[in-house]
Gaussian input, Z-matrix of N, CA and C with variables (Angstrom, degrees):
# hf/3-21g

backbone

0 1
 N
 C     1     B1
 C     2     B2     1     A1
 N     3     B3     2     A2     1     D1
 C     4     B4     3     A3     2     D2
 C     5     B5     4     A4     3     D3
 N     6     B6     5     A5     4     D4
 C     7     B7     6     A6     5     D5
 C     8     B8     7     A7     6     D6
 N     9     B9     8     A8     7     D7
 C    10    B10     9     A9     8     D8
 C    11    B11    10    A10     9     D9
 N    12    B12    11    A11    10    D10
 C    13    B13    12    A12    11    D11
 C    14    B14    13    A13    12    D12
 N    15    B15    14    A14    13    D13
 C    16    B16    15    A15    14    D14
 C    17    B17    16    A16    15    D15
 N    18    B18    17    A17    16    D16
 C    19    B19    18    A18    17    D17
 C    20    B20    19    A19    18    D18
 N    21    B21    20    A20    19    D19
 C    22    B22    21    A21    20    D20
 C    23    B23    22    A22    21    D21
 N    24    B24    23    A23    22    D22
 C    25    B25    24    A24    23    D23
 C    26    B26    25    A25    24    D24
 N    27    B27    26    A26    25    D25
 C    28    B28    27    A27    26    D26
 C    29    B29    28    A28    27    D27
 N    30    B30    29    A29    28    D28
 C    31    B31    30    A30    29    D29
 C    32    B32    31    A31    30    D30
 N    33    B33    32    A32    31    D31
 C    34    B34    33    A33    32    D32
 C    35    B35    34    A34    33    D33
 N    36    B36    35    A35    34    D34
 C    37    B37    36    A36    35    D35
 C    38    B38    37    A37    36    D36
 N    39    B39    38    A38    37    D37
 C    40    B40    39    A39    38    D38
 C    41    B41    40    A40    39    D39
 N    42    B42    41    A41    40    D40
 C    43    B43    42    A42    41    D41
 C    44    B44    43    A43    42    D42
 N    45    B45    44    A44    43    D43
 C    46    B46    45    A45    44    D44
 C    47    B47    46    A46    45    D45
 N    48    B48    47    A47    46    D46
 C    49    B49    48    A48    47    D47
 C    50    B50    49    A49    48    D48
 N    51    B51    50    A50    49    D49
 C    52    B52    51    A51    50    D50
 C    53    B53    52    A52    51    D51
 N    54    B54    53    A53    52    D52
 C    55    B55    54    A54    53    D53
 C    56    B56    55    A55    54    D54
 N    57    B57    56    A56    55    D55
 C    58    B58    57    A57    56    D56
 C    59    B59    58    A58    57    D57
 N    60    B60    59    A59    58    D58
 C    61    B61    60    A60    59    D59
 C    62    B62    61    A61    60    D60
 N    63    B63    62    A62    61    D61
 C    64    B64    63    A63    62    D62
 C    65    B65    64    A64    63    D63
 N    66    B66    65    A65    64    D64
 C    67    B67    66    A66    65    D65
 C    68    B68    67    A67    66    D66
 N    69    B69    68    A68    67    D67
 C    70    B70    69    A69    68    D68
 C    71    B71    70    A70    69    D69
 N    72    B72    71    A71    70    D70
 C    73    B73    72    A72    71    D71
 C    74    B74    73    A73    72    D72
 N    75    B75    74    A74    73    D73
 C    76    B76    75    A75    74    D74
 C    77    B77    76    A76    75    D75
 N    78    B78    77    A77    76    D76
 C    79    B79    78    A78    77    D77
 C    80    B80    79    A79    78    D78
 N    81    B81    80    A80    79    D79
 C    82    B82    81    A81    80    D80
 C    83    B83    82    A82    81    D81
 N    84    B84    83    A83    82    D82
 C    85    B85    84    A84    83    D83
 C    86    B86    85    A85    84    D84
 N    87    B87    86    A86    85    D85
 C    88    B88    87    A87    86    D86
 C    89    B89    88    A88    87    D87
 N    90    B90    89    A89    88    D88
 C    91    B91    90    A90    89    D89
 C    92    B92    91    A91    90    D90
 N    93    B93    92    A92    91    D91
 C    94    B94    93    A93    92    D92
 C    95    B95    94    A94    93    D93
 N    96    B96    95    A95    94    D94
 C    97    B97    96    A96    95    D95
 C    98    B98    97    A97    96    D96
 N    99    B99    98    A98    97    D97
 C   100   B100    99    A99    98    D98
 C   101   B101   100   A100    99    D99
 N   102   B102   101   A101   100   D100
 C   103   B103   102   A102   101   D101
 C   104   B104   103   A103   102   D102
 N   105   B105   104   A104   103   D103
 C   106   B106   105   A105   104   D104
 C   107   B107   106   A106   105   D105
 N   108   B108   107   A107   106   D106
 C   109   B109   108   A108   107   D107
 C   110   B110   109   A109   108   D108
 N   111   B111   110   A110   109   D109
 C   112   B112   111   A111   110   D110
 C   113   B113   112   A112   111   D111
 N   114   B114   113   A113   112   D112
 C   115   B115   114   A114   113   D113
 C   116   B116   115   A115   114   D114
 N   117   B117   116   A116   115   D115
 C   118   B118   117   A117   116   D116
 C   119   B119   118   A118   117   D117
 N   120   B120   119   A119   118   D118
 C   121   B121   120   A120   119   D119
 C   122   B122   121   A121   120   D120
 N   123   B123   122   A122   121   D121
 C   124   B124   123   A123   122   D122
 C   125   B125   124   A124   123   D123
 N   126   B126   125   A125   124   D124
 C   127   B127   126   A126   125   D125
 C   128   B128   127   A127   126   D126
 N   129   B129   128   A128   127   D127
 C   130   B130   129   A129   128   D128
 C   131   B131   130   A130   129   D129
 N   132   B132   131   A131   130   D130
 C   133   B133   132   A132   131   D131
 C   134   B134   133   A133   132   D132
 N   135   B135   134   A134   133   D133
 C   136   B136   135   A135   134   D134
 C   137   B137   136   A136   135   D135
 N   138   B138   137   A137   136   D136
 C   139   B139   138   A138   137   D137
 C   140   B140   139   A139   138   D138
 N   141   B141   140   A140   139   D139
 C   142   B142   141   A141   140   D140
 C   143   B143   142   A142   141   D141
 N   144   B144   143   A143   142   D142
 C   145   B145   144   A144   143   D143
 C   146   B146   145   A145   144   D144
 N   147   B147   146   A146   145   D145
 C   148   B148   147   A147   146   D146
 C   149   B149   148   A148   147   D147
 N   150   B150   149   A149   148   D148
 C   151   B151   150   A150   149   D149
 C   152   B152   151   A151   150   D150
 N   153   B153   152   A152   151   D151
 C   154   B154   153   A153   152   D152
 C   155   B155   154   A154   153   D153
 N   156   B156   155   A155   154   D154
 C   157   B157   156   A156   155   D155
 C   158   B158   157   A157   156   D156
 N   159   B159   158   A158   157   D157
 C   160   B160   159   A159   158   D158
 C   161   B161   160   A160   159   D159
 N   162   B162   161   A161   160   D160
 C   163   B163   162   A162   161   D161
 C   164   B164   163   A163   162   D162
 N   165   B165   164   A164   163   D163
 C   166   B166   165   A165   164   D164
 C   167   B167   166   A166   165   D165
 N   168   B168   167   A167   166   D166
 C   169   B169   168   A168   167   D167
 C   170   B170   169   A169   168   D168
 N   171   B171   170   A170   169   D169
 C   172   B172   171   A171   170   D170
 C   173   B173   172   A172   171   D171
 N   174   B174   173   A173   172   D172
 C   175   B175   174   A174   173   D173
 C   176   B176   175   A175   174   D174
 N   177   B177   176   A176   175   D175
 C   178   B178   177   A177   176   D176
 C   179   B179   178   A178   177   D177
 N   180   B180   179   A179   178   D178
 C   181   B181   180   A180   179   D179
 C   182   B182   181   A181   180   D180
 N   183   B183   182   A182   181   D181
 C   184   B184   183   A183   182   D182
 C   185   B185   184   A184   183   D183
 N   186   B186   185   A185   184   D184
 C   187   B187   186   A186   185   D185
 C   188   B188   187   A187   186   D186
 N   189   B189   188   A188   187   D187
 C   190   B190   189   A189   188   D188
 C   191   B191   190   A190   189   D189
 N   192   B192   191   A191   190   D190
 C   193   B193   192   A192   191   D191
 C   194   B194   193   A193   192   D192
 N   195   B195   194   A194   193   D193
 C   196   B196   195   A195   194   D194
 C   197   B197   196   A196   195   D195
 N   198   B198   197   A197   196   D196
 C   199   B199   198   A198   197   D197
 C   200   B200   199   A199   198   D198
 N   201   B201   200   A200   199   D199
 C   202   B202   201   A201   200   D200
 C   203   B203   202   A202   201   D201
 N   204   B204   203   A203   202   D202
 C   205   B205   204   A204   203   D203
 C   206   B206   205   A205   204   D204
 N   207   B207   206   A206   205   D205
 C   208   B208   207   A207   206   D206
 C   209   B209   208   A208   207   D207
 N   210   B210   209   A209   208   D208
 C   211   B211   210   A210   209   D209
 C   212   B212   211   A211   210   D210

   B1=1.3902
   B2=1.5301
   B3=1.3315
   B4=1.4481
   B5=1.5239
   B6=1.3827
   B7=1.4463
   B8=1.5271
   B9=1.3348
   B10=1.4561
   B11=1.4939
   B12=1.3535
   B13=1.4320
   B14=1.5116
   B15=1.3724
   B16=1.4462
   B17=1.5258
   B18=1.3027
   B19=1.4412
   B20=1.5281
   B21=1.3440
   B22=1.4564
   B23=1.5535
   B24=1.2668
   B25=1.4244
   B26=1.5132
   B27=1.3352
   B28=1.4267
   B29=1.4902
   B30=1.3171
   B31=1.4726
   B32=1.5007
   B33=1.2972
   B34=1.4763
   B35=1.5295
   B36=1.2914
   B37=1.4124
   B38=1.5451
   B39=1.2494
   B40=1.4974
   B41=1.5354
   B42=1.2850
   B43=1.4677
   B44=1.5456
   B45=1.2863
   B46=1.4581
   B47=1.5380
   B48=1.3772
   B49=1.4388
   B50=1.4643
   B51=1.3414
   B52=1.4825
   B53=1.5031
   B54=1.3182
   B55=1.4874
   B56=1.4998
   B57=1.3469
   B58=1.4966
   B59=1.5289
   B60=1.3405
   B61=1.4802
   B62=1.5239
   B63=1.2769
   B64=1.4748
   B65=1.5436
   B66=1.3198
   B67=1.4896
   B68=1.4911
   B69=1.3369
   B70=1.4637
   B71=1.5237
   B72=1.3166
   B73=1.4771
   B74=1.4965
   B75=1.3971
   B76=1.4167
   B77=1.5460
   B78=1.3402
   B79=1.4437
   B80=1.4970
   B81=1.3589
   B82=1.4619
   B83=1.5700
   B84=1.3240
   B85=1.4276
   B86=1.5282
   B87=1.3247
   B88=1.5020
   B89=1.5370
   B90=1.3216
   B91=1.4118
   B92=1.5583
   B93=1.3035
   B94=1.5234
   B95=1.5351
   B96=1.3191
   B97=1.4979
   B98=1.4864
   B99=1.3417
   B100=1.4046
   B101=1.5014
   B102=1.2996
   B103=1.4338
   B104=1.5307
   B105=1.3389
   B106=1.4497
   B107=1.4780
   B108=1.3402
   B109=1.5204
   B110=1.4732
   B111=1.3104
   B112=1.5256
   B113=1.5049
   B114=1.3538
   B115=1.5027
   B116=1.4914
   B117=1.3409
   B118=1.4559
   B119=1.5372
   B120=1.3129
   B121=1.4370
   B122=1.5197
   B123=1.2739
   B124=1.4586
   B125=1.5776
   B126=1.3085
   B127=1.5088
   B128=1.5130
   B129=1.3265
   B130=1.4228
   B131=1.5407
   B132=1.2732
   B133=1.4637
   B134=1.5216
   B135=1.3309
   B136=1.4571
   B137=1.5508
   B138=1.3239
   B139=1.4233
   B140=1.5509
   B141=1.3177
   B142=1.4145
   B143=1.5162
   B144=1.3042
   B145=1.4778
   B146=1.5073
   B147=1.3256
   B148=1.4879
   B149=1.5092
   B150=1.3499
   B151=1.4737
   B152=1.4578
   B153=1.2951
   B154=1.4515
   B155=1.4976
   B156=1.3073
   B157=1.5091
   B158=1.5041
   B159=1.3726
   B160=1.4217
   B161=1.5516
   B162=1.4126
   B163=1.4770
   B164=1.5337
   B165=1.2837
   B166=1.4725
   B167=1.5426
   B168=1.3031
   B169=1.4549
   B170=1.5857
   B171=1.2931
   B172=1.4718
   B173=1.5100
   B174=1.3107
   B175=1.5049
   B176=1.5477
   B177=1.2929
   B178=1.4664
   B179=1.5557
   B180=1.3472
   B181=1.4326
   B182=1.5055
   B183=1.3314
   B184=1.4391
   B185=1.5703
   B186=1.3673
   B187=1.4531
   B188=1.4791
   B189=1.3139
   B190=1.4631
   B191=1.5426
   B192=1.3089
   B193=1.4909
   B194=1.5207
   B195=1.3043
   B196=1.5071
   B197=1.5772
   B198=1.3186
   B199=1.4542
   B200=1.5625
   B201=1.3017
   B202=1.4473
   B203=1.4951
   B204=1.3086
   B205=1.5100
   B206=1.5529
   B207=1.3097
   B208=1.4891
   B209=1.5140
   B210=1.3106
   B211=1.4532
   B212=1.4903
   A1=113.41
   A2=115.63
   A3=122.53
   A4=109.57
   A5=114.45
   A6=118.15
   A7=110.17
   A8=117.37
   A9=122.32
   A10=109.76
   A11=119.63
   A12=123.66
   A13=111.03
   A14=117.25
   A15=120.57
   A16=111.80
   A17=115.99
   A18=124.03
   A19=110.28
   A20=117.63
   A21=120.26
   A22=107.77
   A23=122.41
   A24=125.80
   A25=110.67
   A26=116.16
   A27=116.71
   A28=111.54
   A29=120.27
   A30=122.05
   A31=107.83
   A32=119.96
   A33=121.80
   A34=111.66
   A35=120.54
   A36=126.22
   A37=113.31
   A38=118.43
   A39=122.37
   A40=108.68
   A41=113.55
   A42=121.89
   A43=109.38
   A44=114.09
   A45=116.78
   A46=107.45
   A47=114.87
   A48=118.32
   A49=110.95
   A50=119.25
   A51=121.07
   A52=111.68
   A53=119.28
   A54=121.40
   A55=109.95
   A56=113.29
   A57=116.97
   A58=114.04
   A59=116.12
   A60=121.59
   A61=109.91
   A62=118.14
   A63=122.23
   A64=110.89
   A65=115.89
   A66=120.48
   A67=114.53
   A68=123.16
   A69=120.11
   A70=111.61
   A71=118.62
   A72=121.18
   A73=112.57
   A74=117.55
   A75=123.23
   A76=113.90
   A77=116.17
   A78=119.40
   A79=115.65
   A80=119.10
   A81=119.98
   A82=112.19
   A83=115.13
   A84=120.02
   A85=115.10
   A86=111.85
   A87=119.01
   A88=111.45
   A89=118.93
   A90=122.41
   A91=109.78
   A92=117.25
   A93=118.21
   A94=112.11
   A95=113.59
   A96=117.49
   A97=110.91
   A98=119.17
   A99=121.96
   A100=111.42
   A101=118.70
   A102=121.47
   A103=113.50
   A104=114.49
   A105=118.91
   A106=115.90
   A107=115.76
   A108=118.99
   A109=115.16
   A110=116.92
   A111=119.06
   A112=113.00
   A113=116.86
   A114=118.28
   A115=110.26
   A116=120.03
   A117=120.31
   A118=112.05
   A119=115.82
   A120=119.65
   A121=112.30
   A122=117.44
   A123=122.62
   A124=113.38
   A125=113.00
   A126=118.41
   A127=112.38
   A128=117.34
   A129=123.42
   A130=115.45
   A131=119.73
   A132=119.99
   A133=110.23
   A134=117.48
   A135=122.04
   A136=111.47
   A137=117.28
   A138=119.26
   A139=114.78
   A140=114.32
   A141=117.62
   A142=114.04
   A143=119.30
   A144=123.20
   A145=110.70
   A146=116.57
   A147=119.55
   A148=108.13
   A149=118.53
   A150=121.53
   A151=111.60
   A152=121.08
   A153=125.73
   A154=111.71
   A155=117.28
   A156=123.63
   A157=107.63
   A158=119.49
   A159=123.63
   A160=110.27
   A161=113.44
   A162=117.65
   A163=109.97
   A164=119.36
   A165=119.02
   A166=110.76
   A167=120.04
   A168=120.53
   A169=110.84
   A170=115.18
   A171=118.92
   A172=111.15
   A173=118.13
   A174=120.51
   A175=110.96
   A176=118.95
   A177=120.70
   A178=111.41
   A179=116.77
   A180=120.42
   A181=111.49
   A182=119.43
   A183=122.22
   A184=111.35
   A185=115.96
   A186=123.17
   A187=110.31
   A188=121.27
   A189=124.87
   A190=107.84
   A191=116.94
   A192=118.13
   A193=111.28
   A194=115.47
   A195=118.33
   A196=106.25
   A197=119.48
   A198=120.81
   A199=108.09
   A200=120.28
   A201=123.44
   A202=110.86
   A203=118.07
   A204=119.77
   A205=110.34
   A206=117.85
   A207=117.67
   A208=109.96
   A209=119.21
   A210=119.37
   A211=112.88
   D1=-39.30
   D2=179.42
   D3=-67.18
   D4=-39.35
   D5=-176.56
   D6=-66.25
   D7=-40.77
   D8=178.70
   D9=-63.14
   D10=-42.40
   D11=-179.18
   D12=-64.88
   D13=-43.56
   D14=177.50
   D15=-62.40
   D16=-39.40
   D17=-179.76
   D18=-64.71
   D19=-42.54
   D20=-178.28
   D21=-71.00
   D22=-34.72
   D23=175.38
   D24=-62.83
   D25=-43.56
   D26=179.34
   D27=-69.40
   D28=-31.44
   D29=179.97
   D30=-71.18
   D31=-35.50
   D32=179.94
   D33=-65.32
   D34=-31.55
   D35=-177.54
   D36=-76.46
   D37=-19.74
   D38=-177.72
   D39=-89.43
   D40=149.27
   D41=178.37
   D42=-103.26
   D43=130.06
   D44=178.67
   D45=-86.58
   D46=171.18
   D47=178.86
   D48=-68.49
   D49=-34.43
   D50=177.20
   D51=-66.04
   D52=-36.02
   D53=176.49
   D54=-63.90
   D55=-42.78
   D56=-179.01
   D57=-66.13
   D58=-36.55
   D59=179.06
   D60=-73.92
   D61=-34.45
   D62=-172.78
   D63=-80.43
   D64=-24.37
   D65=-173.95
   D66=-53.85
   D67=-44.87
   D68=-178.19
   D69=-69.91
   D70=-28.43
   D71=179.72
   D72=-75.88
   D73=-27.44
   D74=179.32
   D75=-94.11
   D76=-1.20
   D77=-175.42
   D78=-64.19
   D79=-42.96
   D80=-178.79
   D81=-55.55
   D82=-46.81
   D83=179.71
   D84=-64.84
   D85=-40.86
   D86=176.48
   D87=-61.84
   D88=-43.37
   D89=178.88
   D90=-66.71
   D91=-40.57
   D92=178.20
   D93=-62.23
   D94=-40.45
   D95=178.59
   D96=-66.77
   D97=-39.72
   D98=177.13
   D99=-65.18
   D100=-39.74
   D101=179.60
   D102=-67.38
   D103=-35.01
   D104=175.72
   D105=-84.22
   D106=-3.42
   D107=-179.67
   D108=71.73
   D109=27.85
   D110=-177.36
   D111=-85.95
   D112=-4.75
   D113=179.98
   D114=-89.16
   D115=0.24
   D116=178.78
   D117=-74.30
   D118=153.77
   D119=-179.38
   D120=-61.51
   D121=130.47
   D122=174.50
   D123=92.78
   D124=-15.37
   D125=-179.46
   D126=-107.45
   D127=-14.65
   D128=-169.46
   D129=-83.47
   D130=19.66
   D131=-176.60
   D132=-71.39
   D133=-25.19
   D134=179.77
   D135=-104.54
   D136=4.73
   D137=-174.48
   D138=-62.80
   D139=-37.04
   D140=178.38
   D141=-70.79
   D142=-31.92
   D143=172.83
   D144=-66.60
   D145=-44.75
   D146=-178.88
   D147=-67.27
   D148=-40.86
   D149=177.30
   D150=-58.69
   D151=-45.61
   D152=177.78
   D153=-62.22
   D154=-46.86
   D155=-176.33
   D156=-61.06
   D157=-47.88
   D158=-175.47
   D159=-65.68
   D160=-47.26
   D161=179.02
   D162=-59.60
   D163=-44.22
   D164=-178.32
   D165=-68.64
   D166=-37.21
   D167=176.54
   D168=-64.79
   D169=-48.86
   D170=-177.99
   D171=-60.02
   D172=-49.17
   D173=-174.96
   D174=-75.64
   D175=-27.17
   D176=175.17
   D177=-71.18
   D178=-44.50
   D179=176.89
   D180=-65.69
   D181=-40.63
   D182=177.31
   D183=-61.79
   D184=-42.06
   D185=177.47
   D186=-61.84
   D187=-44.21
   D188=-179.00
   D189=-64.76
   D190=-42.90
   D191=179.46
   D192=-62.20
   D193=-43.27
   D194=-175.92
   D195=-67.37
   D196=-40.64
   D197=-177.56
   D198=-69.43
   D199=-37.06
   D200=179.69
   D201=-64.90
   D202=-41.65
   D203=-177.72
   D204=-83.53
   D205=-18.45
   D206=178.82
   D207=-74.85
   D208=-27.42
   D209=-173.64
   D210=-95.84

């Protein structure tokens, strides 16, 4: 049991390739949640929703700007 627990703790500390690639795309939502203090214990029940909303807004607006300037 102890070996399994130690192994799961070691696995949680490592970053996978997908975590590394996703980090820049998830950064706007993470920064917004940190600024609003939603990552604190007991307050973070809506943090995932706020993170998804901010990420979708940022990347949608950026995509519209790129398409507008490309044409």
